[in-house]
C-alpha positions in Angstrom: -64.4 189.4 -38.8 -61.1 191.0 -39.8 -57.9 189.0 -40.3 -56.4 190.7 -37.3 -59.3 189.7 -35.1 -59.2 186.1 -36.5 -55.5 185.9 -35.6 -56.0 187.3 -32.1 -58.5 184.5 -31.4 -55.8 181.8 -31.4 -54.7 182.9 -28.0 -58.4 182.7 -26.9 -58.6 179.1 -27.9 -60.4 179.4 -31.2 -60.6 175.9 -32.6 -62.8 176.3 -35.7 -64.3 178.7 -38.2 -67.1 178.6 -40.8 -65.5 178.1 -44.2 -68.7 177.5 -46.2 -72.4 178.3 -45.9 -75.0 179.0 -48.6 -74.7 182.7 -47.9 -71.1 182.7 -49.1 -72.3 182.3 -52.6 -74.7 185.3 -52.5 -72.9 187.9 -50.3 -70.3 189.9 -52.1 -66.8 189.3 -50.8 -67.6 186.3 -48.7 -66.4 183.7 -51.1 -62.8 183.9 -49.8 -63.5 182.1 -46.4 -61.1 179.3 -47.2 -58.3 181.8 -48.1 -58.8 183.4 -44.7 -58.9 179.9 -43.0 -55.5 179.0 -44.7 -53.8 182.0 -43.1 -54.3 180.6 -39.6 -52.7 177.1 -40.0 -50.0 178.7 -42.1 -49.1 180.6 -38.9 -49.3 177.3 -36.9 -52.8 177.8 -35.4 -54.7 174.5 -35.3 -58.1 175.8 -36.6 -60.6 173.4 -38.2 -63.0 174.4 -41.0 -66.7 173.9 -40.6 -69.6 173.8 -43.2 -72.8 175.3 -41.8 -76.1 176.5 -43.0 -77.5 180.0 -42.5 -81.2 179.3 -42.9 -83.0 182.6 -43.4 -85.2 181.0 -46.1 -85.9 177.4 -47.4 -83.5 177.8 -50.4 -80.7 177.9 -47.8 -81.6 174.7 -45.9 -79.4 171.7 -45.8 -76.6 172.9 -48.2 -73.5 172.5 -46.0 -72.7 170.0 -43.3 -69.9 168.5 -41.2 -69.4 164.7 -41.4 -67.8 163.2 -38.4 -65.4 160.2 -38.8 -66.6 157.4 -36.6 -64.9 154.2 -35.6 -66.7 151.2 -37.2 -68.8 149.3 -34.7 -68.6 151.9 -32.0 -71.9 153.3 -30.6 -72.6 156.9 -31.6 -73.0 159.2 -28.6 -73.4 163.0 -28.3 -70.2 163.3 -26.2 -68.4 161.2 -28.9 -69.6 163.5 -31.6 -68.4 166.6 -29.7 -65.1 165.0 -29.0 -64.6 164.1 -32.7 -65.4 167.7 -33.7 -62.9 169.0 -31.1 -60.2 166.6 -32.4 -60.8 167.6 -36.1 -62.0 164.1 -37.0 -64.6 165.5 -39.5 -64.8 167.1 -42.9 -67.0 169.9 -44.2 -69.1 169.4 -47.3 -71.5 171.0 -49.8 -72.2 167.9 -51.8 -69.1 165.7 -52.0 -68.9 162.6 -49.8 -65.5 161.5 -48.4 -65.4 157.8 -47.6 -61.9 157.7 -46.3 -59.4 160.3 -45.1 -56.3 159.8 -43.0 -52.7 158.8 -43.0 -51.2 155.4 -43.9 -49.3 153.2 -41.4 -46.0 155.0 -42.0 -47.7 158.4 -41.4 -45.9 159.6 -44.6 -48.8 159.5 -47.0 -52.2 161.2 -46.7 -55.0 159.2 -48.3 -58.4 160.6 -49.5 -61.2 158.5 -51.1 -64.4 160.3 -52.2 -67.0 160.6 -54.9 -65.3 163.7 -56.2 -64.1 164.2 -59.7 -60.8 165.9 -58.6 -58.8 166.4 -55.5 -56.7 169.5 -54.9 -54.0 169.5 -52.2 -53.5 172.9 -50.5 -50.7 174.1 -48.2 -48.6 177.2 -47.5 -51.4 179.7 -46.8 -53.5 178.4 -49.7 -51.0 177.5 -52.3 -51.7 174.3 -54.3 -49.3 171.4 -53.8 -50.8 169.2 -56.5 -54.1 168.7 -58.4 -55.3 165.1 -59.0 -58.1 163.9 -61.3 -60.5 161.4 -59.8 -62.0 160.9 -56.3 -59.1 159.0 -54.8 -55.6 160.3 -54.2 -52.6 160.0 -52.0 -50.0 162.7 -51.2 -46.6 161.9 -49.8 -45.7 164.5 -47.1 -42.3 165.0 -48.9 -44.3 166.8 -51.6 -45.3 169.6 -49.2 -42.8 172.5 -49.5 -41.0 173.0 -46.2 -41.2 176.7 -45.4 -39.8 177.5 -42.0 -41.7 180.8 -41.8 -45.1 179.2 -42.0 -47.0 176.3 -40.5 -46.4 172.9 -42.2 -49.8 171.6 -43.1 -51.7 170.2 -46.0 -55.4 169.7 -46.6 -57.5 168.4 -49.5 -60.3 170.0 -51.4 -62.5 167.4 -53.1 -64.3 168.9 -56.1 -67.5 167.4 -57.5 -70.1 168.4 -60.1 -71.2 172.0 -60.2 -70.5 173.7 -56.9 -70.2 170.4 -54.9 -67.1 170.3 -52.7 -65.7 168.9 -49.5 -62.8 170.1 -47.4 -60.6 167.9 -45.1 -59.1 169.3 -42.0 -55.4 170.3 -42.1 -52.9 167.5 -41.6 -49.8 168.8 -39.7 -46.6 167.8 -41.5 -43.7 166.9 -39.3 -40.3 166.3 -40.6 
């Protein structure tokens, strides 16, 4: 899909796109899916990133997945899962587990806790805001550069061993 076609989908209600699948690692030119994803929230389009498996052969099975955030003690239902995906209450992963992601009570700090070895904060069409060592980090929204010509968002990439990663959904930063 071309960038122009991706951008035209916002008016059609596009809510998500595949940002990782095992095939990304073996098809030339496909590794830039997250760069293409970042172009959309940078323009203000609320598009979520999904991890999916193309399963043409067994080596491609069960590599990428989406993990829904679920309220503790609430019964899991199919409608609830669909609603969580539609609301962006999930993360995409190829090996890293995020145990907590959200904002603090003041809504000024984004919090991520995971089994990653580093967390990179991304904004402004893919530019890094900060890189933290370890699996837990917080980012104050004042650290996100305010650029009036682009969407104000930040997301975290949690990096694990080897190629293991997880991606949070964009957090929209309001000043």
